[in-house]
MOPAC internal coordinates of N, CA, C and O (Angstrom, degrees):
PM7 1SCF
backbone

  N    0.0000 0     0.00 0     0.00 0    0    0    0
  C    1.4296 1     0.00 0     0.00 0    1    0    0
  C    1.5256 1   109.81 1     0.00 0    2    1    0
  O    1.2310 1   120.85 1   -49.78 1    3    2    1
  N    1.3265 1   115.98 1   130.22 1    3    2    1
  C    1.4755 1   119.11 1   179.48 1    5    3    2
  C    1.5277 1   109.98 1   -74.02 1    6    5    3
  O    1.2310 1   121.65 1   -14.39 1    7    6    5
  N    1.3302 1   114.46 1   165.61 1    7    6    5
  C    1.4479 1   119.44 1   178.95 1    9    7    6
  C    1.5198 1   111.52 1   -64.06 1   10    9    7
  O    1.2310 1   120.80 1   143.87 1   11   10    9
  N    1.3536 1   116.07 1   -36.13 1   11   10    9
  C    1.4836 1   118.97 1   177.07 1   13   11   10
  C    1.5031 1   110.55 1   -63.11 1   14   13   11
  O    1.2310 1   119.83 1   137.63 1   15   14   13
  N    1.3297 1   117.93 1   -42.37 1   15   14   13
  C    1.4607 1   121.02 1  -179.01 1   17   15   14
  C    1.5506 1   109.63 1   -67.02 1   18   17   15
  O    1.2310 1   121.00 1   138.97 1   19   18   17
  N    1.3283 1   115.70 1   -41.03 1   19   18   17
  C    1.4517 1   120.84 1   179.53 1   21   19   18
  C    1.5378 1   110.77 1   -60.59 1   22   21   19
  O    1.2310 1   120.91 1   133.18 1   23   22   21
  N    1.3524 1   115.86 1   -46.82 1   23   22   21
  C    1.4467 1   120.20 1   178.40 1   25   23   22
  C    1.5383 1   111.83 1   -64.46 1   26   25   23
  O    1.2310 1   120.64 1   141.34 1   27   26   25
  N    1.3171 1   116.39 1   -38.66 1   27   26   25
  C    1.4637 1   119.58 1  -178.14 1   29   27   26
  C    1.5078 1   112.50 1   -62.47 1   30   29   27
  O    1.2310 1   119.98 1   155.46 1   31   30   29
  N    1.3254 1   117.65 1   -24.54 1   31   30   29
  C    1.4227 1   120.69 1   175.25 1   33   31   30
  C    1.5013 1   112.84 1   -57.09 1   34   33   31
  O    1.2310 1   121.81 1   145.53 1   35   34   33
  N    1.3569 1   114.14 1   -34.47 1   35   34   33
  C    1.4630 1   122.01 1   178.99 1   37   35   34
  C    1.5130 1   113.49 1   -58.81 1   38   37   35
  O    1.2310 1   120.30 1   150.67 1   39   38   37
  N    1.3387 1   117.04 1   -29.33 1   39   38   37
  C    1.4326 1   120.10 1   179.25 1   41   39   38
  C    1.5237 1   113.04 1   -68.13 1   42   41   39
  O    1.2310 1   120.58 1   153.36 1   43   42   41
  N    1.3060 1   116.50 1   -26.64 1   43   42   41
  C    1.4450 1   119.85 1  -171.91 1   45   43   42
  C    1.5524 1   114.89 1  -114.38 1   46   45   43
  O    1.2310 1   120.96 1   169.50 1   47   46   45
  N    1.3319 1   115.77 1   -10.50 1   47   46   45
  C    1.4502 1   119.54 1  -177.17 1   49   47   46
  C    1.5083 1   111.21 1   -60.43 1   50   49   47
  O    1.2310 1   120.12 1   134.30 1   51   50   49
  N    1.3370 1   117.37 1   -45.70 1   51   50   49
  C    1.4824 1   118.09 1  -176.97 1   53   51   50
  C    1.5420 1   111.72 1   -61.91 1   54   53   51
  O    1.2310 1   121.27 1   142.82 1   55   54   53
  N    1.3423 1   115.18 1   -37.18 1   55   54   53
  C    1.4550 1   118.02 1   178.80 1   57   55   54
  C    1.5508 1   110.08 1   -65.10 1   58   57   55
  O    1.2310 1   121.34 1   137.98 1   59   58   57
  N    1.3202 1   115.04 1   -42.02 1   59   58   57
  C    1.4603 1   118.94 1   179.75 1   61   59   58
  C    1.5070 1   111.47 1   -66.53 1   62   61   59
  O    1.2310 1   120.07 1   141.03 1   63   62   61
  N    1.3223 1   117.47 1   -38.97 1   63   62   61
  C    1.4650 1   121.38 1   178.52 1   65   63   62
  C    1.5136 1   109.43 1   -62.25 1   66   65   63
  O    1.2310 1   120.08 1   136.09 1   67   66   65
  N    1.3410 1   117.46 1   -43.91 1   67   66   65
  C    1.4925 1   120.97 1   178.15 1   69   67   66
  C    1.5372 1   110.47 1   -61.11 1   70   69   67
  O    1.2310 1   119.42 1   137.23 1   71   70   69
  N    1.3120 1   118.72 1   -42.77 1   71   70   69
  C    1.4299 1   121.85 1   178.57 1   73   71   70
  C    1.5148 1   111.52 1   -63.76 1   74   73   71
  O    1.2310 1   120.27 1   135.32 1   75   74   73
  N    1.3411 1   117.09 1   -44.68 1   75   74   73
  C    1.4483 1   120.68 1   178.51 1   77   75   74
  C    1.5327 1   111.38 1   -65.03 1   78   77   75
  O    1.2310 1   120.80 1   142.03 1   79   78   77
  N    1.3191 1   116.08 1   -37.97 1   79   78   77
  C    1.5032 1   120.92 1   177.60 1   81   79   78
  C    1.5051 1   109.27 1   -61.34 1   82   81   79
  O    1.2310 1   119.26 1   137.44 1   83   82   81
  N    1.3122 1   119.02 1   -42.56 1   83   82   81
  C    1.4691 1   121.81 1   177.48 1   85   83   82
  C    1.5437 1   111.17 1   -60.93 1   86   85   83
  O    1.2310 1   121.47 1   135.97 1   87   86   85
  N    1.3414 1   114.79 1   -44.03 1   87   86   85
  C    1.4494 1   120.03 1   178.39 1   89   87   86
  C    1.5146 1   110.57 1   -63.80 1   90   89   87
  O    1.2310 1   120.60 1   140.02 1   91   90   89
  N    1.3219 1   116.46 1   -39.98 1   91   90   89
  C    1.4607 1   120.57 1   179.34 1   93   91   90
  C    1.5209 1   110.90 1   -65.35 1   94   93   91
  O    1.2310 1   119.97 1   136.39 1   95   94   93
  N    1.3416 1   117.66 1   -43.61 1   95   94   93
  C    1.4839 1   120.67 1   176.17 1   97   95   94
  C    1.5490 1   112.58 1   -57.60 1   98   97   95
  O    1.2310 1   121.80 1   137.00 1   99   98   97
  N    1.3356 1   114.16 1   -43.00 1   99   98   97
  C    1.4891 1   118.45 1   178.82 1  101   99   98
  C    1.5273 1   110.33 1   -64.75 1  102  101   99
  O    1.2310 1   120.65 1   136.54 1  103  102  101
  N    1.3239 1   116.37 1   -43.46 1  103  102  101
  C    1.4625 1   119.72 1  -179.52 1  105  103  102
  C    1.5189 1   110.98 1   -63.65 1  106  105  103
  O    1.2310 1   120.37 1   138.60 1  107  106  105
  N    1.3413 1   116.89 1   -41.40 1  107  106  105
  C    1.4753 1   120.03 1   177.78 1  109  107  106
  C    1.5067 1   112.53 1   -64.55 1  110  109  107
  O    1.2310 1   120.25 1   143.26 1  111  110  109
  N    1.3462 1   117.12 1   -36.74 1  111  110  109
  C    1.4454 1   121.62 1   176.44 1  113  111  110
  C    1.5140 1   111.02 1   -63.74 1  114  113  111
  O    1.2310 1   120.79 1   138.68 1  115  114  113
  N    1.3502 1   116.09 1   -41.32 1  115  114  113
  C    1.4585 1   122.22 1   178.77 1  117  115  114
  C    1.5371 1   111.16 1   -67.69 1  118  117  115
  O    1.2310 1   121.06 1   143.81 1  119  118  117
  N    1.3089 1   115.58 1   -36.19 1  119  118  117
  C    1.4633 1   119.24 1  -177.54 1  121  119  118
  C    1.5191 1   110.73 1   -66.07 1  122  121  119
  O    1.2310 1   119.04 1   154.75 1  123  122  121
  N    1.3160 1   119.44 1   -25.25 1  123  122  121
  C    1.4516 1   120.79 1   177.38 1  125  123  122
  C    1.5279 1   110.22 1   -70.90 1  126  125  123
  O    1.2310 1   120.48 1   156.19 1  127  126  125
  N    1.3546 1   116.68 1   -23.81 1  127  126  125
  C    1.4659 1   119.84 1   178.89 1  129  127  126
  C    1.5339 1   111.80 1   -84.63 1  130  129  127
  O    1.2310 1   120.92 1   140.80 1  131  130  129
  N    1.3183 1   115.84 1   -39.20 1  131  130  129
  C    1.4643 1   119.00 1  -178.88 1  133  131  130
  C    1.5123 1   108.60 1  -147.45 1  134  133  131
  O    1.2310 1   121.39 1   -68.68 1  135  134  133
  N    1.2921 1   114.94 1   111.32 1  135  134  133
  C    1.4962 1   119.92 1  -179.93 1  137  135  134
  C    1.5408 1   108.77 1   -90.42 1  138  137  135
  O    1.2310 1   122.23 1   -59.76 1  139  138  137
  N    1.3541 1   113.34 1   120.24 1  139  138  137
  C    1.4792 1   117.41 1   173.86 1  141  139  138
  C    1.5035 1   107.83 1  -147.07 1  142  141  139
  O    1.2310 1   120.73 1   -13.59 1  143  142  141
  N    1.3104 1   116.21 1   166.41 1  143  142  141
  C    1.4773 1   121.96 1  -175.51 1  145  143  142
  C    1.5239 1   111.32 1   -63.53 1  146  145  143
  O    1.2310 1   119.47 1   142.33 1  147  146  145
  N    1.3182 1   118.61 1   -37.67 1  147  146  145
  C    1.4729 1   120.36 1  -177.76 1  149  147  146
  C    1.5218 1   110.94 1   -62.00 1  150  149  147
  O    1.2310 1   120.64 1   136.15 1  151  150  149
  N    1.3153 1   116.39 1   -43.85 1  151  150  149
  C    1.4731 1   120.08 1  -179.77 1  153  151  150
  C    1.5324 1   110.66 1   -68.71 1  154  153  151
  O    1.2310 1   120.67 1   142.04 1  155  154  153
  N    1.3204 1   116.33 1   -37.96 1  155  154  153
  C    1.4461 1   120.58 1   177.15 1  157  155  154
  C    1.5130 1   111.36 1   -64.53 1  158  157  155
  O    1.2310 1   119.68 1   139.45 1  159  158  157
  N    1.2979 1   118.21 1   -40.55 1  159  158  157
  C    1.4784 1   122.68 1   176.21 1  161  159  158
  C    1.5225 1   110.91 1   -64.13 1  162  161  159
  O    1.2310 1   121.56 1   137.96 1  163  162  161
  N    1.3219 1   114.63 1   -42.04 1  163  162  161
  C    1.4895 1   119.71 1   177.89 1  165  163  162
  C    1.5040 1   111.67 1   -61.38 1  166  165  163
  O    1.2310 1   119.75 1   134.83 1  167  166  165
  N    1.3254 1   118.09 1   -45.17 1  167  166  165
  C    1.4455 1   122.51 1   178.14 1  169  167  166
  C    1.5431 1   111.10 1   -61.62 1  170  169  167
  O    1.2310 1   120.88 1   136.92 1  171  170  169
  N    1.3123 1   115.93 1   -43.08 1  171  170  169
  C    1.4806 1   119.68 1   177.38 1  173  171  170
  C    1.5083 1   112.57 1   -63.60 1  174  173  171
  O    1.2310 1   121.01 1   139.32 1  175  174  173
  N    1.3157 1   115.67 1   -40.68 1  175  174  173
  C    1.4705 1   120.72 1   176.25 1  177  175  174
  C    1.5216 1   113.50 1   -61.89 1  178  177  175
  O    1.2310 1   120.70 1   135.66 1  179  178  177
  N    1.3303 1   116.27 1   -44.34 1  179  178  177
  C    1.4374 1   121.23 1   177.85 1  181  179  178
  C    1.5196 1   110.31 1   -62.29 1  182  181  179
  O    1.2310 1   119.61 1   131.92 1  183  182  181
  N    1.3301 1   118.34 1   -48.08 1  183  182  181
  C    1.4366 1   120.70 1   179.09 1  185  183  182
  C    1.5138 1   113.58 1   -61.73 1  186  185  183
  O    1.2310 1   121.25 1   143.34 1  187  186  185
  N    1.3074 1   115.22 1   -36.66 1  187  186  185
  C    1.4765 1   121.00 1   177.09 1  189  187  186
  C    1.5288 1   111.16 1   -62.56 1  190  189  187
  O    1.2310 1   120.56 1   135.77 1  191  190  189
  N    1.3412 1   116.54 1   -44.23 1  191  190  189
  C    1.4533 1   120.58 1   179.15 1  193  191  190
  C    1.5419 1   110.07 1   -65.44 1  194  193  191
  O    1.2310 1   119.78 1   138.88 1  195  194  193
  N    1.3115 1   118.03 1   -41.12 1  195  194  193
  C    1.4722 1   121.38 1   177.92 1  197  195  194
  C    1.5367 1   109.60 1   -59.91 1  198  197  195
  O    1.2310 1   120.82 1   133.30 1  199  198  197
  N    1.3633 1   116.04 1   -46.70 1  199  198  197
  C    1.4644 1   119.06 1   178.58 1  201  199  198
  C    1.5188 1   112.16 1   -60.21 1  202  201  199
  O    1.2310 1   120.44 1   139.29 1  203  202  201
  N    1.3397 1   116.77 1   -40.71 1  203  202  201
  C    1.4638 1   121.28 1   179.38 1  205  203  202
  C    1.5439 1   110.79 1   -62.20 1  206  205  203
  O    1.2310 1   120.30 1   138.65 1  207  206  205
  N    1.3413 1   117.03 1   -41.35 1  207  206  205
  C    1.4405 1   120.16 1  -179.31 1  209  207  206
  C    1.5281 1   110.49 1   -70.15 1  210  209  207
  O    1.2310 1   120.06 1   143.12 1  211  210  209
  N    1.3421 1   117.49 1   -36.88 1  211  210  209
  C    1.4867 1   118.97 1   174.61 1  213  211  210
  C    1.4928 1   110.87 1   -60.94 1  214  213  211
  O    1.2310 1   119.24 1   140.54 1  215  214  213
  N    1.3194 1   119.06 1   -39.46 1  215  214  213
  C    1.4624 1   122.70 1   179.63 1  217  215  214
  C    1.5227 1   110.35 1   -64.86 1  218  217  215
  O    1.2310 1   120.79 1   135.11 1  219  218  217
  N    1.3117 1   116.10 1   -44.89 1  219  218  217
  C    1.4653 1   119.94 1   178.59 1  221  219  218
  C    1.5211 1   110.25 1   -60.90 1  222  221  219
  O    1.2310 1   121.23 1   132.50 1  223  222  221
  N    1.3300 1   115.24 1   -47.50 1  223  222  221
  C    1.4859 1   119.27 1   178.94 1  225  223  222
  C    1.5104 1   112.68 1   -60.38 1  226  225  223
  O    1.2310 1   121.52 1   141.07 1  227  226  225
  N    1.3228 1   114.70 1   -38.93 1  227  226  225
  C    1.4781 1   119.89 1   177.58 1  229  227  226
  C    1.5178 1   110.83 1   -64.31 1  230  229  227
  O    1.2310 1   120.49 1   138.42 1  231  230  229
  N    1.3368 1   116.67 1   -41.58 1  231  230  229
  C    1.4724 1   119.87 1   177.31 1  233  231  230
  C    1.5265 1   111.91 1   -61.43 1  234  233  231
  O    1.2310 1   120.28 1   138.86 1  235  234  233
  N    1.3418 1   117.06 1   -41.14 1  235  234  233
  C    1.4479 1   121.64 1   179.73 1  237  235  234
  C    1.5295 1   109.65 1   -64.88 1  238  237  235
  O    1.2310 1   119.83 1   132.49 1  239  238  237
  N    1.3361 1   117.94 1   -47.51 1  239  238  237
  C    1.4390 1   122.88 1   178.89 1  241  239  238
  C    1.5260 1   111.03 1   -59.25 1  242  241  239
  O    1.2310 1   121.52 1   136.14 1  243  242  241
  N    1.3252 1   114.70 1   -43.86 1  243  242  241
  C    1.4468 1   120.12 1  -179.76 1  245  243  242
  C    1.5366 1   111.21 1   -61.01 1  246  245  243
  O    1.2310 1   121.01 1   135.58 1  247  246  245
  N    1.3192 1   115.67 1   -44.42 1  247  246  245
  C    1.4924 1   119.46 1  -179.96 1  249  247  246
  C    1.5375 1   109.79 1   -65.57 1  250  249  247
  O    1.2310 1   119.94 1   139.20 1  251  250  249
  N    1.3213 1   117.71 1   -40.80 1  251  250  249
  C    1.4648 1   120.48 1   178.95 1  253  251  250
  C    1.5368 1   110.92 1   -61.07 1  254  253  251
  O    1.2310 1   121.02 1   137.52 1  255  254  253
  N    1.3219 1   115.65 1   -42.48 1  255  254  253
  C    1.4745 1   118.55 1  -177.86 1  257  255  254
  C    1.5054 1   113.53 1   -73.13 1  258  257  255
  O    1.2310 1   119.03 1   172.15 1  259  258  257
  N    1.3082 1   119.45 1    -7.85 1  259  258  257
  C    1.4378 1   122.22 1   172.77 1  261  259  258
  C    1.5048 1   113.75 1   -89.10 1  262  261  259
  O    1.2310 1   120.41 1   173.16 1  263  262  261
  N    1.3627 1   116.81 1    -6.84 1  263  262  261
  C    1.4483 1   120.52 1   173.69 1  265  263  262
  C    1.5085 1   108.16 1   -72.83 1  266  265  263
  O    1.2310 1   120.25 1   -55.76 1  267  266  265
  N    1.3265 1   117.13 1   124.24 1  267  266  265
  C    1.4601 1   120.39 1  -172.97 1  269  267  266
  C    1.5328 1   113.86 1   -74.06 1  270  269  267
  O    1.2310 1   119.81 1   141.42 1  271  270  269
  N    1.2932 1   117.96 1   -38.58 1  271  270  269
  C    1.4820 1   121.83 1  -176.11 1  273  271  270
  C    1.5472 1   108.55 1   -71.45 1  274  273  271
  O    1.2310 1   120.95 1   -59.79 1  275  274  273
  N    1.3383 1   115.80 1   120.21 1  275  274  273
  C    1.4547 1   119.86 1  -175.63 1  277  275  274
  C    1.5387 1   112.96 1   -67.99 1  278  277  275
  O    1.2310 1   119.63 1   151.77 1  279  278  277
  N    1.3266 1   118.31 1   -28.23 1  279  278  277
  C    1.4812 1   119.42 1   176.80 1  281  279  278
  C    1.5080 1   110.80 1   -69.72 1  282  281  279
  O    1.2310 1   120.57 1   135.69 1  283  282  281
  N    1.3329 1   116.51 1   -44.31 1  283  282  281
  C    1.4761 1   120.14 1   176.70 1  285  283  282
  C    1.5017 1   111.86 1   -64.81 1  286  285  283
  O    1.2310 1   121.01 1   139.22 1  287  286  285
  N    1.3163 1   115.68 1   -40.78 1  287  286  285
  C    1.4703 1   120.95 1   178.35 1  289  287  286
  C    1.5383 1   110.41 1   -62.12 1  290  289  287
  O    1.2310 1   120.41 1   135.56 1  291  290  289
  N    1.3121 1   116.82 1   -44.44 1  291  290  289
  C    1.4828 1   120.39 1   177.66 1  293  291  290
  C    1.4945 1   111.97 1   -63.09 1  294  293  291
  O    1.2310 1   119.94 1   138.67 1  295  294  293
  N    1.3175 1   117.73 1   -41.33 1  295  294  293
  C    1.4566 1   121.81 1   176.04 1  297  295  294
  C    1.5161 1   111.08 1   -57.05 1  298  297  295
  O    1.2310 1   121.19 1   132.28 1  299  298  297
  N    1.3125 1   115.33 1   -47.72 1  299  298  297
  C    1.4986 1   120.26 1  -179.63 1  301  299  298
  C    1.5256 1   111.34 1   -63.32 1  302  301  299
  O    1.2310 1   120.42 1   137.94 1  303  302  301
  N    1.3178 1   116.80 1   -42.06 1  303  302  301
  C    1.4671 1   119.55 1   179.96 1  305  303  302
  C    1.4966 1   111.63 1   -65.33 1  306  305  303
  O    1.2310 1   120.57 1   134.11 1  307  306  305
  N    1.3437 1   116.52 1   -45.89 1  307  306  305
  C    1.4627 1   120.80 1  -178.62 1  309  307  306
  C    1.5108 1   110.92 1   -62.18 1  310  309  307
  O    1.2310 1   120.92 1   137.47 1  311  310  309
  N    1.3363 1   115.84 1   -42.53 1  311  310  309
  C    1.4909 1   119.40 1  -174.67 1  313  311  310
  C    1.5312 1   112.57 1   -80.74 1  314  313  311
  O    1.2310 1   119.44 1   136.69 1  315  314  313
  N    1.2943 1   118.67 1   -43.31 1  315  314  313
  C    1.4723 1   119.42 1  -169.63 1  317  315  314
  C    1.5206 1   114.16 1  -105.13 1  318  317  315
  O    1.2310 1   119.48 1   163.26 1  319  318  317
  N    1.3164 1   118.60 1   -16.74 1  319  318  317
  C    1.4526 1   120.34 1   175.97 1  321  319  318
  C    1.5342 1   110.51 1  -103.51 1  322  321  319
  O    1.2310 1   121.31 1   132.49 1  323  322  321
  N    1.3563 1   115.10 1   -47.51 1  323  322  321
  C    1.4421 1   119.53 1  -179.66 1  325  323  322
  C    1.5263 1   114.73 1   -86.85 1  326  325  323
  O    1.2310 1   120.77 1   175.30 1  327  326  325
  N    1.3530 1   116.13 1    -4.70 1  327  326  325
  C    1.4822 1   123.86 1   175.08 1  329  327  326
  C    1.5215 1   111.73 1    58.92 1  330  329  327
  O    1.2310 1   119.95 1  -138.67 1  331  330  329
  N    1.3115 1   117.69 1    41.33 1  331  330  329
  C    1.4898 1   121.23 1   177.74 1  333  331  330
  C    1.5351 1   111.20 1   -85.35 1  334  333  331
  O    1.2310 1   121.86 1   -28.56 1  335  334  333
  N    1.3193 1   114.04 1   151.44 1  335  334  333
  C    1.4628 1   118.34 1   174.24 1  337  335  334
  C    1.5339 1   109.92 1   -72.76 1  338  337  335
  O    1.2310 1   121.37 1   -16.61 1  339  338  337
  N    1.3151 1   114.98 1   163.39 1  339  338  337
  C    1.4922 1   118.77 1   178.75 1  341  339  338
  C    1.5349 1   110.67 1   -59.87 1  342  341  339
  O    1.2310 1   119.51 1   143.81 1  343  342  341
  N    1.2979 1   118.53 1   -36.19 1  343  342  341
  C    1.4494 1   121.23 1   178.84 1  345  343  342
  C    1.5324 1   109.97 1   -62.72 1  346  345  343
  O    1.2310 1   120.40 1   137.22 1  347  346  345
  N    1.3390 1   116.85 1   -42.78 1  347  346  345
  C    1.4588 1   120.53 1   179.10 1  349  347  346
  C    1.5083 1   111.25 1   -68.54 1  350  349  347
  O    1.2310 1   120.09 1   142.11 1  351  350  349
  N    1.3114 1   117.44 1   -37.89 1  351  350  349
  C    1.4748 1   121.21 1   177.53 1  353  351  350
  C    1.5239 1   109.35 1   -62.87 1  354  353  351
  O    1.2310 1   120.54 1   135.93 1  355  354  353
  N    1.3311 1   116.58 1   -44.07 1  355  354  353
  C    1.4647 1   121.70 1   179.99 1  357  355  354
  C    1.5359 1   110.87 1   -59.89 1  358  357  355
  O    1.2310 1   120.88 1   133.54 1  359  358  357
  N    1.3141 1   115.92 1   -46.46 1  359  358  357
  C    1.4646 1   120.41 1   178.75 1  361  359  358
  C    1.5352 1   111.30 1   -61.77 1  362  361  359
  O    1.2310 1   120.91 1   136.08 1  363  362  361
  N    1.3158 1   115.87 1   -43.92 1  363  362  361
  C    1.4620 1   120.55 1  -177.76 1  365  363  362
  C    1.4958 1   110.09 1   -63.96 1  366  365  363
  O    1.2310 1   119.66 1   139.90 1  367  366  365
  N    1.3410 1   118.26 1   -40.10 1  367  366  365
  C    1.4634 1   121.23 1  -178.82 1  369  367  366
  C    1.5435 1   112.22 1   -80.98 1  370  369  367
  O    1.2310 1   119.95 1   160.83 1  371  370  369
  N    1.3175 1   117.69 1   -19.17 1  371  370  369
  C    1.4285 1   120.51 1  -178.91 1  373  371  370
  C    1.5311 1   114.59 1    79.10 1  374  373  371
  O    1.2310 1   122.04 1  -155.10 1  375  374  373
  N    1.3292 1   113.70 1    24.90 1  375  374  373
  C    1.4529 1   120.89 1  -178.85 1  377  375  374
  C    1.5226 1   110.16 1  -119.14 1  378  377  375
  O    1.2310 1   120.75 1   -23.55 1  379  378  377
  N    1.3154 1   116.17 1   156.45 1  379  378  377
  C    1.4479 1   122.69 1   176.46 1  381  379  378
  C    1.5378 1   108.82 1   -61.47 1  382  381  379
  O    1.2310 1   120.80 1   -36.04 1  383  382  381
  N    1.3560 1   116.07 1   143.96 1  383  382  381
  C    1.4296 1   123.30 1   179.47 1  385  383  382
  C    1.5507 1   110.14 1   -52.42 1  386  385  383
  O    1.2310 1   119.81 1   129.80 1  387  386  385
  N    1.3151 1   117.96 1   -50.20 1  387  386  385
  C    1.4357 1   119.82 1  -176.88 1  389  387  386
  C    1.5207 1   111.30 1   -61.91 1  390  389  387
  O    1.2310 1   119.76 1   140.88 1  391  390  389
  N    1.3156 1   118.06 1   -39.12 1  391  390  389
  C    1.4599 1   120.88 1   179.64 1  393  391  390
  C    1.5351 1   110.56 1   -64.20 1  394  393  391
  O    1.2310 1   119.63 1   140.27 1  395  394  393
  N    1.3032 1   118.31 1   -39.73 1  395  394  393
  C    1.4574 1   122.43 1   179.61 1  397  395  394
  C    1.5075 1   110.70 1   -66.26 1  398  397  395
  O    1.2310 1   120.15 1   130.70 1  399  398  397
  N    1.3505 1   117.32 1   -49.30 1  399  398  397
  C    1.4565 1   120.61 1  -173.73 1  401  399  398
  C    1.5071 1   112.67 1   -76.14 1  402  401  399
  O    1.2310 1   119.81 1   141.30 1  403  402  401
  N    1.3308 1   117.97 1   -38.70 1  403  402  401
  C    1.4393 1   119.72 1  -173.66 1  405  403  402
  C    1.5484 1   114.83 1   -95.81 1  406  405  403
  O    1.2310 1   120.67 1   159.08 1  407  406  405
  N    1.3253 1   116.32 1   -20.92 1  407  406  405
  C    1.4706 1   118.04 1  -178.73 1  409  407  406
  C    1.5061 1   112.69 1  -113.18 1  410  409  407
  O    1.2310 1   120.59 1   125.73 1  411  410  409
  N    1.3408 1   116.48 1   -54.27 1  411  410  409
  C    1.4553 1   118.45 1  -174.06 1  413  411  410
  C    1.5481 1   112.70 1   -74.55 1  414  413  411
  O    1.2310 1   120.75 1   140.17 1  415  414  413
  N    1.2854 1   116.17 1   -39.83 1  415  414  413
  C    1.4963 1   118.58 1  -177.17 1  417  415  414
  C    1.5312 1   110.59 1   -62.51 1  418  417  415
  O    1.2310 1   118.04 1   133.20 1  419  418  417
  N    1.3287 1   121.34 1   -46.80 1  419  418  417
  C    1.4796 1   117.55 1   178.16 1  421  419  418
  C    1.5160 1   111.47 1   -61.98 1  422  421  419
  O    1.2310 1   119.58 1   143.75 1  423  422  421
  N    1.3252 1   118.41 1   -36.25 1  423  422  421
  C    1.4848 1   119.46 1   175.77 1  425  423  422
  C    1.5112 1   112.77 1   -62.03 1  426  425  423
  O    1.2310 1   121.23 1   138.80 1  427  426  425
  N    1.3621 1   115.25 1   -41.20 1  427  426  425
  C    1.4447 1   121.57 1  -179.29 1  429  427  426
  C    1.5287 1   109.36 1   -63.12 1  430  429  427
  O    1.2310 1   120.00 1   132.85 1  431  430  429
  N    1.3080 1   117.61 1   -47.15 1  431  430  429
  C    1.4476 1   122.64 1   179.15 1  433  431  430
  C    1.5317 1   110.58 1   -59.26 1  434  433  431
  O    1.2310 1   120.89 1   137.35 1  435  434  433
  N    1.3354 1   115.91 1   -42.65 1  435  434  433
  C    1.4616 1   120.65 1  -179.24 1  437  435  434
  C    1.5450 1   109.55 1   -63.32 1  438  437  435
  O    1.2310 1   120.37 1   141.08 1  439  438  437
  N    1.3031 1   116.90 1   -38.92 1  439  438  437
  C    1.4551 1   121.29 1   177.52 1  441  439  438
  C    1.5427 1   112.39 1   -64.08 1  442  441  439
  O    1.2310 1   121.06 1   139.99 1  443  442  441
  N    1.3331 1   115.58 1   -40.01 1  443  442  441
  C    1.4716 1   119.13 1   176.65 1  445  443  442
  C    1.5068 1   110.53 1   -67.65 1  446  445  443
  O    1.2310 1   119.73 1   142.67 1  447  446  445
  N    1.3383 1   118.13 1   -37.33 1  447  446  445
  C    1.4379 1   121.92 1   176.16 1  449  447  446
  C    1.5275 1   111.09 1   -58.85 1  450  449  447
  O    1.2310 1   120.42 1   137.58 1  451  450  449
  N    1.3364 1   116.81 1   -42.42 1  451  450  449
  C    1.4697 1   120.88 1   177.16 1  453  451  450
  C    1.5026 1   110.67 1   -60.86 1  454  453  451
  O    1.2310 1   120.83 1   136.26 1  455  454  453
  N    1.3230 1   116.03 1   -43.74 1  455  454  453
  C    1.4661 1   122.36 1  -178.25 1  457  455  454
  C    1.5479 1   109.18 1   -61.96 1  458  457  455
  O    1.2310 1   120.99 1   134.09 1  459  458  457
  N    1.3532 1   115.72 1   -45.91 1  459  458  457
  C    1.4554 1   119.56 1  -179.10 1  461  459  458
  C    1.5258 1   111.59 1   -63.77 1  462  461  459
  O    1.2310 1   120.31 1   141.98 1  463  462  461
  N    1.3605 1   117.02 1   -38.02 1  463  462  461
  C    1.4963 1   119.22 1   178.99 1  465  463  462
  C    1.4930 1   111.25 1   -66.47 1  466  465  463
  O    1.2310 1   120.52 1   140.49 1  467  466  465
  N    1.3065 1   116.61 1   -39.51 1  467  466  465
  C    1.4922 1   121.29 1   178.68 1  469  467  466
  C    1.5394 1   108.71 1   -62.42 1  470  469  467
  O    1.2310 1   120.51 1   137.61 1  471  470  469
  N    1.3598 1   116.63 1   -42.39 1  471  470  469
  C    1.4385 1   120.40 1  -177.09 1  473  471  470
  C    1.5177 1   113.11 1   -71.06 1  474  473  471
  O    1.2310 1   120.42 1   157.24 1  475  474  473
  N    1.3365 1   116.81 1   -22.76 1  475  474  473
  C    1.4670 1   120.31 1  -175.85 1  477  475  474
  C    1.5076 1   112.02 1   -76.78 1  478  477  475
  O    1.2310 1   120.10 1   180.00 1  479  478  477

């Protein structure tokens, strides 16, 4: 998985966690009506997946916060944690859209790649 793909997960993890949390709540409500091993296994599986997604999200946030340049770090947070569009990221940073997407974003990804290599 490339660094871009890894970072892009951050955009969707929170949505997936919310969806899994809804499923978990429904399963827990059903378990109060009828307790059986299948439902218990399902609840455990849902919670395990939520925990895994939290760990992945935590790893992404940790890598982003190791980027020293605050402009690049803000770009990464806005795009991959706050799920902002490139237009919104550009406005937030006060830079031209082209400059953000073509210049700053590749630099930001390269910085995260460095962080990931050091951690490996």
